[in-house]
N, C-alpha and C positions, 0 to 999 in steps of 0.2 A: 900454150903461150902464144902470143900473138908475135909477130915480128916487130912490133912497136917495144916489145920488152927485150928484145934481142940487142941490148945497148952495146954489146961487145961487137957487133957487126959494124964494119967501116961505112957502110949505107947508111944504116940507121943513126949511128953517131953524126953523120954529115946531115941527115935530115932533120935531126934533134936540134942541130946547131943552127939551120936554117929557120926552123920554127922558133927558137928562142930568140934568135937576132930580129926576127921579123915583129915578133911580139913587143920586144924592148923599142924597136923603132916606132911602131904605132902607140905605144905610151908616151914616148919622148915627144912624138908629134904632136899629140893631143895635148901634153904640158906645155909645149912650145906655143901653141896656139892660143892657150890661156894666158899664158906669160906676156905674149905680144899683144893682146888686147888690154890687158893691164897696162902694160908700158905705155901704149899710144894714148890710153885714158889719162894717165900722169903727164904725158908729154903735153897732150891737148889742154889739160888745166893749167900747166905751167906756163904755156905759151898764150892762153886766153883765146884759143881757137876751137873750132868745131872739131870733135873726135872723129866723126865721119870724113871730113875732109882731108885728113892725113893718114888715114888706114891705108896699108900697102897690102899687097897679095904677100910679098916677102920683104922683110926688113933687113938692112944691110948688116953684114957681121963686123967684128972689131977689126977684120983683116981686109975688108973691103971698103969702096966708098959708094955712094948713093949712085955713082954713074958706071959702076963696075959691080953690079950686085950679082952674087954667084947663083947662078941657075942651076936646079937640081940636075938639068940634063948634062951640065959639066962635069957634075960629080960622077956621073954614069959613063962617061966616057970610055972606050976601050973595051966594053962587054957587048958582044953581040949574041943576042939569045937564039937567032937560027929558026929553024923551021917549027911548023904546027906539031903538037904532042897529042895526036887524035885519041888514041887508046885512053890515056888519062883524062882528056876532056870528056869524052864520051861516059866515063865512069861518074864523073861530076855532075854531067848533065841529067844522066839517069835518075840520080839522087835530088837533084835541085829543079828541074825545068818546071816552070810555073803551071804549065799544062797537067802534068803527072803529079806534081805536089803542090797544090794551091794554098798549103799550110806553111811551106818552107819560104823563107824569104827571099824575094826574087833576086836581091842583090847578089846572092852567090853564083847564081847562073849568069847573071851579066857579067860579074868580074871573071868567071871562068871563060865566058865567051870571048870576053876582050884579051885576055891573057893568050888564049888559044889562037886569036888572029894575030897577036903580036909575036907568037911563038915564044912566049914566057914560060917555060918549062917549070921555073923554080917556082913561079907563083902559082902554077897548076899544082904542084907538089904541097905548097904552103896550104891551098885551100882544101886540096884532098885530106889532109892531116887535120886540118882544123875541124873539118867535117865529120872525121872519124871514118873515113873510106880508107879502103885498102890502097896501099901506094906499092910501087914496084920494088921488090925485093933486092934486085941487081940494077944497076945504073951502068950505062955506058961512060966511056972515059969524056966525051962531050958533055953528057949532063952532069956529070960531077963537076965539070969546069963551069958549067952554067950555074951550078948550085954554089959553087965557091965564090964566084963572079957577084953573084945576088948577094951574098952574105957581106962581102966588102962593100957594094953599093949601099947596103942600109947602114953599115959603120960610118961610112962617109956621111951619109946624110945626118946620123946622130950627132956626128963631131961638128957638123955645119949648124945645126940647131943650137947646139951648147956654145958656140961662139958668137951668137946674135946677141944684140944689144938687150932686147926683152929678156933673154936668158940670164945675161949676166947681172942686169937690173934686178931681177928677182931674187938672184942668189948673193947679191951684194949685203956685206954683213953690216956696213954703217951708211948713214944718211949723206955723209960726204962724197963717199964713193957713188951712191945713186945720183947725186947732183952732178958729178963729173961724167957720168955715162951720158945723162941727158944733155949736157952741155956738148960733149963730143958728137952724140947723135944729131944734133942740132946742126954742128959745125959742118958735119960731113955733108948733111941734106941741105945746106945753104948755098943755092946757086940757081 
């Protein structure tokens, strides 16, 4: 039995929670991007402007204005990742390095390298688990705090996406509510 199957172990439960939250975040983010593009297309049609001219990297949420768009970094405030996690990075690098494994998608190695440089232990753990590699069976208190912080960041980002105009527009059950959201978006962005 692998340590992945030891769900009763606190470390495994925490890593499982990190993995599940990260997968949910990536799914929500993809859904948000689709909703954003559809919303901006509808907005452009309703205002008779070129869709590309109004496309933004991030659209405001219901709780923010165009001048105070919530940045993802602000959602992540208070969580410091810390030092490099070399042993875990080396394990990932051995399995994904483009020179040793040309068949492996190089994005995995690049993501691991970036996470290692930034000291993002939780990201390295996620990649390791995603790739089916051995992960540490025991974590330090600092590593546990990093994982818990990463989970909270992902949950905050999910909540952010779910409060944006495109998300609410796509979930609106009536045409009247959709029109009100478009009007509110235009009002917030008029200036």
